[in-house]
C-alpha positions as CSV (number, residue, x, y, z in Angstrom):
1,X,-5.4,9.6,7.7
2,X,-5.4,5.9,7.5
3,X,-4.7,6.0,3.8
4,X,-1.7,8.2,4.1
5,X,-0.4,6.1,7.1
6,X,-0.9,2.7,5.6
7,X,-0.2,3.0,1.9
8,X,2.2,5.9,1.9
9,X,5.3,3.8,2.5
10,X,4.3,1.3,0.0
11,X,3.3,3.8,-2.7
12,X,6.4,6.0,-2.4
13,X,9.0,3.2,-2.1
14,X,7.6,0.1,-3.8
15,X,6.0,2.1,-6.5
16,X,9.5,2.4,-7.8
17,X,11.1,-0.7,-6.4
18,X,8.4,-3.1,-7.7
19,X,8.7,-2.3,-11.4
20,X,12.5,-2.3,-11.2
21,X,12.4,-5.7,-9.5
22,X,10.1,-7.1,-12.2
23,X,12.3,-5.6,-14.9
24,X,15.3,-7.4,-13.5
25,X,13.6,-10.6,-12.7
26,X,10.2,-10.8,-14.5
27,X,7.6,-13.4,-13.6
28,X,7.9,-14.7,-17.2
29,X,10.6,-14.2,-19.9
30,X,14.0,-12.7,-19.6
31,X,15.0,-9.7,-17.6
32,X,16.6,-6.4,-18.8
33,X,14.6,-6.5,-22.0
34,X,11.9,-4.2,-23.5
35,X,9.3,-7.0,-23.0
36,X,10.4,-7.3,-19.3
37,X,9.8,-3.5,-18.9
38,X,6.3,-3.8,-20.4
39,X,5.5,-6.8,-18.2
40,X,6.8,-5.0,-15.1
41,X,4.6,-2.0,-15.6
42,X,1.6,-4.2,-16.5
43,X,1.9,-6.1,-13.2
44,X,2.5,-2.9,-11.2
45,X,-0.8,-1.4,-12.6
46,X,-2.5,-4.7,-11.8
47,X,-1.3,-4.5,-8.2
48,X,-1.9,-0.7,-7.7
49,X,-4.8,-0.2,-10.1
50,X,-8.5,-1.1,-10.0
51,X,-7.8,-4.4,-8.1
52,X,-6.3,-2.6,-5.1
53,X,-8.6,0.4,-5.1
54,X,-11.6,-1.9,-5.3
55,X,-10.7,-3.1,-1.8
56,X,-10.7,0.4,-0.4
57,X,-13.9,1.3,-2.3
58,X,-15.8,-1.8,-1.0
59,X,-15.1,-1.0,2.6
60,X,-15.7,2.7,2.2
61,X,-19.0,2.3,0.4
62,X,-20.2,-0.3,2.9
63,X,-19.4,1.9,5.9
64,X,-21.0,4.9,4.3
65,X,-24.2,3.1,3.4
66,X,-24.9,1.6,6.8
67,X,-23.8,4.8,8.6
68,X,-25.7,7.4,6.6
69,X,-28.6,5.4,5.1
70,X,-29.3,2.9,7.9
71,X,-28.2,5.2,10.7
72,X,-26.0,2.5,12.3
73,X,-22.7,3.2,14.2
74,X,-19.7,4.0,12.1
75,X,-17.9,0.7,12.8
76,X,-17.3,-2.2,10.5
77,X,-19.5,-4.4,12.6
78,X,-22.5,-2.4,11.2
79,X,-21.7,-3.9,7.8
80,X,-22.7,-7.3,9.1
81,X,-26.2,-6.1,10.1
82,X,-28.0,-7.9,7.2
83,X,-26.3,-11.2,8.3
84,X,-26.6,-11.1,12.1
85,X,-29.1,-8.3,12.8
86,X,-29.1,-6.7,16.3
87,X,-26.3,-9.0,17.4
88,X,-23.9,-6.5,16.0
89,X,-24.5,-4.6,19.3
90,X,-23.5,-7.7,21.3
91,X,-20.4,-9.8,21.7
92,X,-20.2,-10.8,18.0
93,X,-20.2,-7.2,16.9
94,X,-17.5,-6.3,19.5
95,X,-15.3,-9.1,18.3
96,X,-15.6,-7.9,14.7
97,X,-14.6,-4.4,15.8
98,X,-11.6,-5.8,17.9
99,X,-10.4,-7.7,14.8
100,X,-10.7,-4.5,12.7
101,X,-8.7,-2.5,15.2
102,X,-6.0,-5.2,15.4
103,X,-5.8,-5.3,11.6
104,X,-5.3,-1.6,11.4
105,X,-2.7,-1.6,14.1
106,X,-0.8,-4.4,12.5
107,X,-1.0,-2.7,9.1
108,X,0.3,0.6,10.4
109,X,3.0,-1.2,12.4
110,X,4.1,-2.9,9.2
111,X,4.3,0.5,7.4
112,X,6.2,1.9,10.4
113,X,8.7,-1.0,10.2
114,X,9.3,-0.7,6.5
115,X,9.4,3.1,6.7
116,X,12.0,2.9,9.5
117,X,14.3,0.7,7.4
118,X,13.8,2.9,4.4
119,X,14.6,6.1,6.3
120,X,17.7,4.6,7.9
121,X,18.9,3.4,4.4
122,X,18.2,6.9,3.0
123,X,20.2,8.5,5.8
124,X,23.0,6.1,5.2
125,X,23.1,6.9,1.4
126,X,22.9,10.7,1.9
127,X,24.9,11.4,5.0
128,X,26.7,8.1,5.8
129,X,24.8,7.5,9.0
130,X,25.3,3.8,9.8
131,X,22.4,1.3,9.3
132,X,22.0,-0.1,12.8
133,X,19.3,-1.2,15.2
134,X,20.0,1.8,17.5
135,X,19.4,4.3,14.7
136,X,16.2,2.5,13.8
137,X,15.0,2.6,17.4
138,X,15.8,6.4,17.5
139,X,13.7,6.9,14.3
140,X,10.8,4.9,15.8
141,X,11.1,7.0,19.0
142,X,10.9,10.2,17.1
143,X,7.9,9.0,15.0
144,X,6.2,7.8,18.2
145,X,6.7,11.2,19.9
146,X,5.2,13.0,16.9
147,X,2.3,10.5,16.9
148,X,1.6,11.0,20.6
149,X,1.7,14.8,20.3
150,X,-0.6,14.7,17.2
151,X,-3.0,12.3,18.9
152,X,-3.3,14.5,22.0
153,X,-4.3,17.4,19.7
154,X,-7.3,15.4,18.4
155,X,-8.6,14.5,14.9
156,X,-9.2,18.1,14.0
157,X,-5.7,19.2,15.2
158,X,-2.3,17.9,14.2
159,X,-3.5,14.6,12.9
160,X,-5.7,16.3,10.3
161,X,-2.9,18.8,9.3
162,X,-0.2,16.1,9.1
163,X,-2.4,13.8,7.0
164,X,-3.3,16.7,4.6
165,X,0.4,17.7,4.4
166,X,1.3,14.2,3.6
167,X,-1.1,14.0,0.7
168,X,0.0,17.4,-0.6
169,X,3.6,16.3,-0.5
170,X,2.6,13.1,-2.4
171,X,0.8,15.1,-5.1
172,X,3.7,17.6,-5.3
173,X,6.2,14.7,-5.8
174,X,4.0,13.2,-8.5
175,X,3.7,16.5,-10.3
176,X,7.4,17.1,-10.1
177,X,8.2,13.7,-11.6
178,X,5.5,14.1,-14.3
179,X,6.6,17.6,-15.5
180,X,10.4,17.5,-14.7
181,X,10.8,14.1,-16.1
182,X,10.2,12.8,-19.6
183,X,6.5,13.8,-19.6
184,X,5.6,12.5,-23.0
185,X,7.3,9.1,-22.3
186,X,5.5,8.8,-19.0
187,X,2.1,9.4,-20.5
188,X,2.7,7.1,-23.4
189,X,3.8,4.3,-21.1
190,X,0.8,5.0,-18.8
191,X,-1.9,4.7,-21.4
192,X,-0.2,1.9,-23.4
193,X,0.3,-0.3,-20.4
194,X,-3.2,0.5,-19.1
195,X,-4.8,-0.7,-22.3
196,X,-2.6,-3.9,-22.4
197,X,-3.4,-4.6,-18.7
198,X,-7.2,-4.3,-19.1
199,X,-7.0,-6.6,-22.2
200,X,-5.4,-9.3,-20.0
201,X,-7.2,-8.4,-16.8
202,X,-9.1,-11.7,-16.4
203,X,-6.0,-13.7,-17.2
204,X,-3.8,-11.8,-14.7
205,X,-6.4,-12.2,-11.9
206,X,-6.8,-15.9,-12.6
207,X,-3.1,-16.9,-12.3
208,X,-2.8,-19.3,-9.4
209,X,0.2,-21.4,-10.3
210,X,1.5,-23.5,-7.4
211,X,4.4,-24.6,-9.6
212,X,5.7,-21.0,-9.8
213,X,5.4,-20.7,-6.1
214,X,7.4,-23.9,-5.5
215,X,10.1,-22.7,-8.0
216,X,10.1,-19.4,-6.2
217,X,10.8,-21.1,-2.8
218,X,13.6,-23.2,-4.3
219,X,15.3,-20.6,-6.4
220,X,14.7,-17.3,-4.5
221,X,12.5,-15.6,-7.0
222,X,10.9,-12.4,-6.0
223,X,7.1,-12.1,-5.5
224,X,5.0,-9.1,-4.8
225,X,1.6,-9.2,-3.2
226,X,-1.4,-7.1,-4.1
227,X,-0.5,-4.7,-1.3
228,X,2.9,-4.0,-2.8
229,X,5.0,-5.5,-0.1
230,X,8.0,-7.2,-1.7
231,X,9.9,-10.0,-0.2
232,X,12.8,-12.1,-1.4
233,X,12.1,-15.7,-0.6
């Protein structure tokens, strides 16, 4: 549920927009070239590959270990048991859980905001509906009503079915692109760039160049974070 809500917008939209952005304006080299295309895909796999999934895996394995092996509550404060012991049941543990809830709410709110803008832009492109704050408020209202109705039905009700439907649609879209598109080219690019990316994995992870960031602030270069949220500075 959280996966489909938080990363769905990023994966569907920025999964395409990010490599196109890097192809036009690569971090190094000249845009609109074959090398720019290779660099774009390499950075996309870096952002959406093992580096990103490791964050999910770390949290998931930690929660599972302390819940099922140590029989502690299924909250993130339980992960801090080796550090603070029984104090996870006190004020410190409650503050940890509050911060986790706030982080989840902020993350989902960000996805809702980006999703609203994207839906409004898509409606404008397909049907000529104007891009305006009132249309975006209406979209948020509809999504909120659906959210409230699904929440009332409980985790085993509409929330579960909507989340499963969301994932099925995502896999269906992926399968359609893979088999209806240039399948051979997609697979060749996939494996070729994966090999190249893992060869330069340590170098890509160790790039912390403040000069590039300063140049980006002065010239308006595009940067993309590990979460895939793209901003033009």
